[in-house]
PQR file of N, CA, C, O and H, with PARSE charges and radii, in Angstrom:
ATOM      1  N   UNK A   1       0.955  -1.116   0.367 -0.4000 1.5000
ATOM      2  CA  UNK A   1      -0.036  -0.143  -0.147 -0.0000 2.0000
ATOM      3  C   UNK A   1       0.898   1.298  -0.111  0.5500 1.7000
ATOM      4  O   UNK A   1       0.643   2.126  -0.987 -0.5500 1.4000
ATOM      5  N   UNK A   2       2.012   1.624   0.921 -0.4000 1.5000
ATOM      6  CA  UNK A   2       2.613   2.513   0.800 -0.0000 2.0000
ATOM      7  C   UNK A   2       3.535   2.488  -0.460  0.5500 1.7000
ATOM      8  O   UNK A   2       4.060   3.591  -0.607 -0.5500 1.4000
ATOM      9  H   UNK A   2       2.219   0.952   1.632  0.4000 1.0000
ATOM     10  N   UNK A   3       3.838   1.741  -1.250 -0.4000 1.5000
ATOM     11  CA  UNK A   3       4.552   1.710  -2.437 -0.0000 2.0000
ATOM     12  C   UNK A   3       3.643   2.503  -3.631  0.5500 1.7000
ATOM     13  O   UNK A   3       4.037   3.443  -4.322 -0.5500 1.4000
ATOM     14  H   UNK A   3       3.412   0.844  -1.130  0.4000 1.0000
ATOM     15  N   UNK A   4       2.428   1.909  -3.667 -0.4000 1.5000
ATOM     16  CA  UNK A   4       1.224   2.672  -4.232 -0.0000 2.0000
ATOM     17  C   UNK A   4       1.037   4.407  -3.996  0.5500 1.7000
ATOM     18  O   UNK A   4       0.911   5.275  -4.859 -0.5500 1.4000
ATOM     19  H   UNK A   4       2.108   1.146  -3.106  0.4000 1.0000
ATOM     20  N   UNK A   5       1.058   4.485  -3.135 -0.4000 1.5000
ATOM     21  CA  UNK A   5       1.200   5.882  -2.568 -0.0000 2.0000
ATOM     22  C   UNK A   5       2.266   6.486  -3.091  0.5500 1.7000
ATOM     23  O   UNK A   5       2.067   7.507  -3.749 -0.5500 1.4000
ATOM     24  H   UNK A   5       1.161   3.780  -2.433  0.4000 1.0000
ATOM     25  N   UNK A   6       3.422   6.065  -2.941 -0.4000 1.5000
ATOM     26  CA  UNK A   6       4.668   6.899  -3.371 -0.0000 2.0000
ATOM     27  C   UNK A   6       4.459   6.797  -4.993  0.5500 1.7000
ATOM     28  O   UNK A   6       4.788   7.763  -5.681 -0.5500 1.4000
ATOM     29  H   UNK A   6       3.584   5.236  -2.406  0.4000 1.0000
ATOM     30  N   UNK A   7       4.088   6.001  -5.404 -0.4000 1.5000
ATOM     31  CA  UNK A   7       3.919   5.880  -6.958 -0.0000 2.0000
ATOM     32  C   UNK A   7       3.085   7.052  -7.306  0.5500 1.7000
ATOM     33  O   UNK A   7       3.340   7.635  -8.360 -0.5500 1.4000
ATOM     34  H   UNK A   7       3.821   5.216  -4.845  0.4000 1.0000
ATOM     35  N   UNK A   8       1.988   7.526  -6.450 -0.4000 1.5000
ATOM     36  CA  UNK A   8       0.924   7.992  -7.187 -0.0000 2.0000
ATOM     37  C   UNK A   8       1.614   9.698  -6.779  0.5500 1.7000
ATOM     38  O   UNK A   8       1.439  10.660  -7.527 -0.5500 1.4000
ATOM     39  H   UNK A   8       1.780   7.052  -5.594  0.4000 1.0000
ATOM     40  N   UNK A   9       2.376   9.770  -5.488 -0.4000 1.5000
ATOM     41  CA  UNK A   9       2.961  11.030  -5.592 -0.0000 2.0000
ATOM     42  C   UNK A   9       4.181  11.652  -6.420  0.5500 1.7000
ATOM     43  O   UNK A   9       4.484  12.828  -6.627 -0.5500 1.4000
ATOM     44  H   UNK A   9       2.518   8.989  -4.881  0.4000 1.0000
ATOM     45  N   UNK A  10       4.729  10.543  -6.790 -0.4000 1.5000
ATOM     46  CA  UNK A  10       5.686  10.489  -7.603 -0.0000 2.0000
ATOM     47  C   UNK A  10       5.280  10.785  -9.344  0.5500 1.7000
ATOM     48  O   UNK A  10       6.096  11.328 -10.088 -0.5500 1.4000
ATOM     49  H   UNK A  10       4.483   9.589  -6.623  0.4000 1.0000
ATOM     50  N   UNK A  11       4.246  10.445  -9.704 -0.4000 1.5000
ATOM     51  CA  UNK A  11       3.409  10.730 -10.916 -0.0000 2.0000
ATOM     52  C   UNK A  11       2.761  12.262 -10.719  0.5500 1.7000
ATOM     53  O   UNK A  11       2.681  13.025 -11.682 -0.5500 1.4000
ATOM     54  H   UNK A  11       3.583  10.004  -9.099  0.4000 1.0000
ATOM     55  N   UNK A  12       2.425  12.539  -9.734 -0.4000 1.5000
ATOM     56  CA  UNK A  12       1.581  14.015  -9.428 -0.0000 2.0000
ATOM     57  C   UNK A  12       2.960  14.840  -9.412  0.5500 1.7000
ATOM     58  O   UNK A  12       2.971  15.585 -10.392 -0.5500 1.4000
ATOM     59  H   UNK A  12       2.490  11.919  -8.952  0.4000 1.0000
ATOM     60  N   UNK A  13       3.530  14.902  -9.034 -0.4000 1.5000
ATOM     61  CA  UNK A  13       4.786  15.789  -8.749 -0.0000 2.0000
ATOM     62  C   UNK A  13       5.542  15.673  -9.955  0.5500 1.7000
ATOM     63  O   UNK A  13       6.299  16.589 -10.277 -0.5500 1.4000
ATOM     64  H   UNK A  13       3.521  14.296  -8.238  0.4000 1.0000
ATOM     65  N   UNK A  14       5.397  14.459 -10.786 -0.4000 1.5000
ATOM     66  CA  UNK A  14       6.949  14.926 -12.161 -0.0000 2.0000
ATOM     67  C   UNK A  14       6.459  15.806 -13.319  0.5500 1.7000
ATOM     68  O   UNK A  14       7.270  16.246 -14.134 -0.5500 1.4000
ATOM     69  H   UNK A  14       4.782  13.715 -10.525  0.4000 1.0000
ATOM     70  N   UNK A  15       5.035  16.094 -13.414 -0.4000 1.5000
ATOM     71  CA  UNK A  15       4.460  16.807 -14.498 -0.0000 2.0000
ATOM     72  C   UNK A  15       4.855  18.826 -13.982  0.5500 1.7000
ATOM     73  O   UNK A  15       5.016  19.792 -14.729 -0.5500 1.4000
ATOM     74  H   UNK A  15       4.376  15.736 -12.752  0.4000 1.0000
ATOM     75  N   UNK A  16       4.881  18.740 -12.470 -0.4000 1.5000
ATOM     76  CA  UNK A  16       4.932  19.990 -12.155 -0.0000 2.0000
ATOM     77  C   UNK A  16       6.620  20.449 -12.032  0.5500 1.7000
ATOM     78  O   UNK A  16       7.063  21.597 -12.064 -0.5500 1.4000
ATOM     79  H   UNK A  16       4.751  17.956 -11.864  0.4000 1.0000
ATOM     80  N   UNK A  17       7.378  19.180 -11.886 -0.4000 1.5000
ATOM     81  CA  UNK A  17       9.172  19.552 -11.788 -0.0000 2.0000
ATOM     82  C   UNK A  17       9.583  19.665 -13.207  0.5500 1.7000
ATOM     83  O   UNK A  17      10.567  20.328 -13.534 -0.5500 1.4000
ATOM     84  H   UNK A  17       7.018  18.248 -11.861  0.4000 1.0000
ATOM     85  N   UNK A  18       8.705  18.906 -14.212 -0.4000 1.5000
ATOM     86  CA  UNK A  18       9.203  18.868 -15.657 -0.0000 2.0000
ATOM     87  C   UNK A  18       8.988  20.604 -16.266  0.5500 1.7000
ATOM     88  O   UNK A  18       9.729  21.288 -16.972 -0.5500 1.4000
ATOM     89  H   UNK A  18       7.906  18.367 -13.947  0.4000 1.0000
ATOM     90  N   UNK A  19       7.721  20.887 -15.670 -0.4000 1.5000
ATOM     91  CA  UNK A  19       7.173  22.444 -16.030 -0.0000 2.0000
ATOM     92  C   UNK A  19       8.143  23.362 -15.302  0.5500 1.7000
ATOM     93  O   UNK A  19       8.507  24.328 -15.973 -0.5500 1.4000
ATOM     94  H   UNK A  19       7.119  20.331 -15.096  0.4000 1.0000
ATOM     95  N   UNK A  20       8.578  23.278 -14.222 -0.4000 1.5000
ATOM     96  CA  UNK A  20       9.379  24.202 -13.727 -0.0000 2.0000
ATOM     97  C   UNK A  20      10.512  24.271 -14.135  0.5500 1.7000
ATOM     98  O   UNK A  20      11.032  25.386 -14.106 -0.5500 1.4000
ATOM     99  H   UNK A  20       8.282  22.494 -13.677  0.4000 1.0000
ATOM    100  N   UNK A  21      11.302  23.122 -14.660 -0.4000 1.5000
ATOM    101  CA  UNK A  21      12.560  22.785 -14.728 -0.0000 2.0000
ATOM    102  C   UNK A  21      12.798  23.674 -16.513  0.5500 1.7000
ATOM    103  O   UNK A  21      13.846  24.089 -17.009 -0.5500 1.4000
ATOM    104  H   UNK A  21      10.879  22.216 -14.684  0.4000 1.0000
ATOM    105  N   UNK A  22      11.617  23.698 -16.988 -0.4000 1.5000
ATOM    106  CA  UNK A  22      11.374  24.097 -18.671 -0.0000 2.0000
ATOM    107  C   UNK A  22      11.628  25.669 -18.728  0.5500 1.7000
ATOM    108  O   UNK A  22      12.363  26.385 -19.407 -0.5500 1.4000
ATOM    109  H   UNK A  22      10.766  23.361 -16.585  0.4000 1.0000
ATOM    110  N   UNK A  23      10.716  25.886 -17.738 -0.4000 1.5000
ATOM    111  CA  UNK A  23      10.807  27.399 -17.150 -0.0000 2.0000
ATOM    112  C   UNK A  23      12.208  27.961 -17.030  0.5500 1.7000
ATOM    113  O   UNK A  23      12.628  28.705 -17.916 -0.5500 1.4000
ATOM    114  H   UNK A  23      10.118  25.304 -17.186  0.4000 1.0000
ATOM    115  N   UNK A  24      13.000  27.626 -15.919 -0.4000 1.5000
ATOM    116  CA  UNK A  24      13.962  27.655 -15.764 -0.0000 2.0000
ATOM    117  C   UNK A  24      15.134  27.922 -16.651  0.5500 1.7000
ATOM    118  O   UNK A  24      15.866  28.903 -16.517 -0.5500 1.4000
ATOM    119  H   UNK A  24      12.659  27.022 -15.199  0.4000 1.0000
ATOM    120  N   UNK A  25      15.284  26.945 -17.618 -0.4000 1.5000
ATOM    121  CA  UNK A  25      15.892  26.841 -18.796 -0.0000 2.0000
ATOM    122  C   UNK A  25      15.815  28.185 -19.886  0.5500 1.7000
ATOM    123  O   UNK A  25      16.771  28.814 -20.339 -0.5500 1.4000
ATOM    124  H   UNK A  25      14.690  26.148 -17.727  0.4000 1.0000
ATOM    125  N   UNK A  26      14.003  28.451 -20.207 -0.4000 1.5000
ATOM    126  CA  UNK A  26      13.871  29.036 -20.854 -0.0000 2.0000
ATOM    127  C   UNK A  26      14.277  30.731 -20.272  0.5500 1.7000
ATOM    128  O   UNK A  26      14.653  31.640 -21.013 -0.5500 1.4000
ATOM    129  H   UNK A  26      13.226  27.940 -19.839  0.4000 1.0000
ATOM    130  N   UNK A  27      14.153  30.793 -19.335 -0.4000 1.5000
ATOM    131  CA  UNK A  27      14.326  32.235 -18.310 -0.0000 2.0000
ATOM    132  C   UNK A  27      16.020  32.203 -18.786  0.5500 1.7000
ATOM    133  O   UNK A  27      16.244  33.016 -19.683 -0.5500 1.4000
ATOM    134  H   UNK A  27      13.848  30.055 -18.733  0.4000 1.0000
ATOM    135  N   UNK A  28      16.857  31.655 -18.478 -0.4000 1.5000
ATOM    136  CA  UNK A  28      18.309  31.556 -18.728 -0.0000 2.0000
ATOM    137  C   UNK A  28      18.863  31.662 -19.983  0.5500 1.7000
ATOM    138  O   UNK A  28      19.823  32.321 -20.381 -0.5500 1.4000
ATOM    139  H   UNK A  28      16.675  30.994 -17.749  0.4000 1.0000
ATOM    140  N   UNK A  29      17.769  30.569 -20.799 -0.4000 1.5000
ATOM    141  CA  UNK A  29      18.297  30.674 -22.630 -0.0000 2.0000
ATOM    142  C   UNK A  29      17.974  32.599 -23.070  0.5500 1.7000
ATOM    143  O   UNK A  29      18.740  33.378 -23.636 -0.5500 1.4000
ATOM    144  H   UNK A  29      16.989  30.033 -20.475  0.4000 1.0000
ATOM    145  N   UNK A  30      16.510  32.854 -22.512 -0.4000 1.5000
ATOM    146  CA  UNK A  30      16.289  33.960 -22.828 -0.0000 2.0000
ATOM    147  C   UNK A  30      17.154  35.363 -22.586  0.5500 1.7000
ATOM    148  O   UNK A  30      17.329  36.252 -23.419 -0.5500 1.4000
ATOM    149  H   UNK A  30      15.887  32.221 -22.052  0.4000 1.0000
ATOM    150  N   UNK A  31      17.615  35.319 -21.300 -0.4000 1.5000
ATOM    151  CA  UNK A  31      18.288  36.430 -20.703 -0.0000 2.0000
ATOM    152  C   UNK A  31      19.770  36.337 -21.392  0.5500 1.7000
ATOM    153  O   UNK A  31      20.335  37.369 -21.756 -0.5500 1.4000
ATOM    154  H   UNK A  31      17.472  34.596 -20.624  0.4000 1.0000
ATOM    155  N   UNK A  32      20.414  34.955 -21.564 -0.4000 1.5000
ATOM    156  CA  UNK A  32      21.541  34.783 -21.958 -0.0000 2.0000
ATOM    157  C   UNK A  32      21.551  35.667 -23.442  0.5500 1.7000
ATOM    158  O   UNK A  32      22.332  36.602 -23.619 -0.5500 1.4000
ATOM    159  H   UNK A  32      19.955  34.117 -21.269  0.4000 1.0000
ATOM    160  N   UNK A  33      20.408  35.149 -24.629 -0.4000 1.5000
ATOM    161  CA  UNK A  33      20.217  35.871 -25.584 -0.0000 2.0000
ATOM    162  C   UNK A  33      20.188  37.395 -25.811  0.5500 1.7000
ATOM    163  O   UNK A  33      20.792  38.057 -26.655 -0.5500 1.4000
ATOM    164  H   UNK A  33      19.773  34.389 -24.486  0.4000 1.0000
ATOM    165  N   UNK A  34      19.125  37.882 -24.611 -0.4000 1.5000
ATOM    166  CA  UNK A  34      19.254  39.421 -24.568 -0.0000 2.0000
ATOM    167  C   UNK A  34      20.390  39.923 -24.178  0.5500 1.7000
ATOM    168  O   UNK A  34      20.721  40.907 -24.840 -0.5500 1.4000
ATOM    169  H   UNK A  34      18.634  37.344 -23.925  0.4000 1.0000
ATOM    170  N   UNK A  35      21.151  39.601 -23.308 -0.4000 1.5000
ATOM    171  CA  UNK A  35      22.382  40.034 -23.331 -0.0000 2.0000
ATOM    172  C   UNK A  35      23.373  40.147 -24.686  0.5500 1.7000
ATOM    173  O   UNK A  35      23.895  41.195 -25.067 -0.5500 1.4000
ATOM    174  H   UNK A  35      20.882  38.802 -22.770  0.4000 1.0000
ATOM    175  N   UNK A  36      23.502  38.948 -25.270 -0.4000 1.5000
ATOM    176  CA  UNK A  36      24.178  38.940 -26.386 -0.0000 2.0000
ATOM    177  C   UNK A  36      23.858  39.904 -27.236  0.5500 1.7000
ATOM    178  O   UNK A  36      24.629  40.778 -27.633 -0.5500 1.4000
ATOM    179  H   UNK A  36      23.078  38.097 -24.961  0.4000 1.0000
ATOM    180  N   UNK A  37      22.636  39.761 -27.557 -0.4000 1.5000
ATOM    181  CA  UNK A  37      22.399  40.999 -28.809 -0.0000 2.0000
ATOM    182  C   UNK A  37      22.450  42.632 -28.379  0.5500 1.7000
ATOM    183  O   UNK A  37      22.523  43.599 -29.136 -0.5500 1.4000
ATOM    184  H   UNK A  37      22.009  39.051 -27.235  0.4000 1.0000
ATOM    185  N   UNK A  38      22.383  42.607 -26.848 -0.4000 1.5000
ATOM    186  CA  UNK A  38      22.844  43.965 -26.488 -0.0000 2.0000
ATOM    187  C   UNK A  38      24.294  44.290 -26.828  0.5500 1.7000
ATOM    188  O   UNK A  38      24.677  45.347 -27.329 -0.5500 1.4000
ATOM    189  H   UNK A  38      22.324  41.821 -26.233  0.4000 1.0000
ATOM    190  N   UNK A  39      25.046  43.253 -26.495 -0.4000 1.5000
ATOM    191  CA  UNK A  39      26.485  43.451 -26.453 -0.0000 2.0000
ATOM    192  C   UNK A  39      26.813  43.764 -28.224  0.5500 1.7000
ATOM    193  O   UNK A  39      27.690  44.549 -28.586 -0.5500 1.4000
ATOM    194  H   UNK A  39      24.735  42.394 -26.089  0.4000 1.0000
ATOM    195  N   UNK A  40      26.009  43.060 -29.096 -0.4000 1.5000
ATOM    196  CA  UNK A  40      26.476  42.887 -30.325 -0.0000 2.0000
ATOM    197  C   UNK A  40      25.998  44.167 -31.303  0.5500 1.7000
ATOM    198  O   UNK A  40      26.626  44.542 -32.293 -0.5500 1.4000
ATOM    199  H   UNK A  40      25.297  42.423 -28.803  0.4000 1.0000
ATOM    200  N   UNK A  41      24.842  44.709 -30.844 -0.4000 1.5000
ATOM    201  CA  UNK A  41      24.356  46.164 -31.572 -0.0000 2.0000
ATOM    202  C   UNK A  41      24.615  47.328 -30.341  0.5500 1.7000
ATOM    203  O   UNK A  41      23.805  48.233 -30.142 -0.5500 1.4000
ATOM    204  H   UNK A  41      24.332  44.404 -30.040  0.4000 1.0000
ATOM    205  N   UNK A  42      25.989  47.143 -29.474 -0.4000 1.5000
ATOM    206  CA  UNK A  42      25.980  48.449 -28.660 -0.0000 2.0000
ATOM    207  C   UNK A  42      25.958  49.523 -29.336  0.5500 1.7000
ATOM    208  O   UNK A  42      25.087  50.345 -29.052 -0.5500 1.4000
ATOM    209  H   UNK A  42      26.647  46.407 -29.635  0.4000 1.0000
ATOM    210  N   UNK A  43      26.894  49.811 -30.398 -0.4000 1.5000
ATOM    211  CA  UNK A  43      27.050  50.707 -31.171 -0.0000 2.0000
ATOM    212  C   UNK A  43      26.238  51.623 -31.854  0.5500 1.7000
ATOM    213  O   UNK A  43      26.354  52.831 -32.065 -0.5500 1.4000
ATOM    214  H   UNK A  43      27.602  49.144 -30.629  0.4000 1.0000
ATOM    215  N   UNK A  44      25.074  50.478 -32.264 -0.4000 1.5000
ATOM    216  CA  UNK A  44      23.953  50.786 -33.698 -0.0000 2.0000
ATOM    217  C   UNK A  44      23.333  52.133 -33.630  0.5500 1.7000
ATOM    218  O   UNK A  44      22.838  52.598 -32.604 -0.5500 1.4000
ATOM    219  H   UNK A  44      24.980  49.497 -32.092  0.4000 1.0000
ATOM    220  N   UNK A  45      23.371  52.551 -34.428 -0.4000 1.5000
ATOM    221  CA  UNK A  45      22.372  53.893 -34.368 -0.0000 2.0000
ATOM    222  C   UNK A  45      20.807  53.529 -34.536  0.5500 1.7000
ATOM    223  O   UNK A  45      19.817  54.245 -34.692 -0.5500 1.4000
ATOM    224  H   UNK A  45      23.773  52.173 -35.262  0.4000 1.0000
ATOM    225  N   UNK A  46      20.943  52.424 -34.460 -0.4000 1.5000
ATOM    226  CA  UNK A  46      19.279  52.138 -34.873 -0.0000 2.0000
ATOM    227  C   UNK A  46      18.704  52.261 -33.348  0.5500 1.7000
ATOM    228  O   UNK A  46      17.561  52.716 -33.292 -0.5500 1.4000
ATOM    229  H   UNK A  46      21.747  51.843 -34.333  0.4000 1.0000
ATOM    230  N   UNK A  47      19.415  51.874 -31.910 -0.4000 1.5000
ATOM    231  CA  UNK A  47      19.276  51.966 -30.915 -0.0000 2.0000
ATOM    232  C   UNK A  47      18.744  53.294 -30.355  0.5500 1.7000
ATOM    233  O   UNK A  47      18.355  53.390 -29.191 -0.5500 1.4000
ATOM    234  H   UNK A  47      20.343  51.505 -31.956  0.4000 1.0000
ATOM    235  N   UNK A  48      18.741  54.247 -31.172 -0.4000 1.5000
ATOM    236  CA  UNK A  48      18.422  55.871 -31.076 -0.0000 2.0000
ATOM    237  C   UNK A  48      16.943  55.792 -31.217  0.5500 1.7000
ATOM    238  O   UNK A  48      16.136  56.399 -30.513 -0.5500 1.4000
ATOM    239  H   UNK A  48      19.057  54.169 -32.118  0.4000 1.0000
ATOM    240  N   UNK A  49      16.603  54.793 -32.428 -0.4000 1.5000
ATOM    241  CA  UNK A  49      15.476  55.133 -33.002 -0.0000 2.0000
ATOM    242  C   UNK A  49      14.506  54.205 -32.240  0.5500 1.7000
ATOM    243  O   UNK A  49      13.323  54.531 -32.337 -0.5500 1.4000
ATOM    244  H   UNK A  49      17.259  54.300 -33.000  0.4000 1.0000
ATOM    245  N   UNK A  50      14.827  52.921 -31.371 -0.4000 1.5000
ATOM    246  CA  UNK A  50      14.032  52.267 -31.173 -0.0000 2.0000
ATOM    247  C   UNK A  50      13.285  53.122 -29.447  0.5500 1.7000
ATOM    248  O   UNK A  50      13.923  53.719 -28.580 -0.5500 1.4000
ATOM    249  H   UNK A  50      15.788  52.656 -31.292  0.4000 1.0000
ATOM    250  N   UNK A  51      11.756  52.832 -29.513 -0.4000 1.5000
ATOM    251  CA  UNK A  51      11.582  53.316 -28.640 -0.0000 2.0000
ATOM    252  C   UNK A  51      10.848  52.499 -27.007  0.5500 1.7000
ATOM    253  O   UNK A  51      10.676  53.183 -25.998 -0.5500 1.4000
ATOM    254  H   UNK A  51      11.239  52.347 -30.217  0.4000 1.0000
TER
END
């Protein structure tokens, strides 16, 4: 009986953990790409036109 309860708990927690993991990966990737874009376009005259 205890094994069944552990299995149910794991099956309920797994999608939540996967979802939170992908959110963290997306945040890290987004921030790193944003920093890269700012560094590449640092001296661009188009930045003054961007509002």
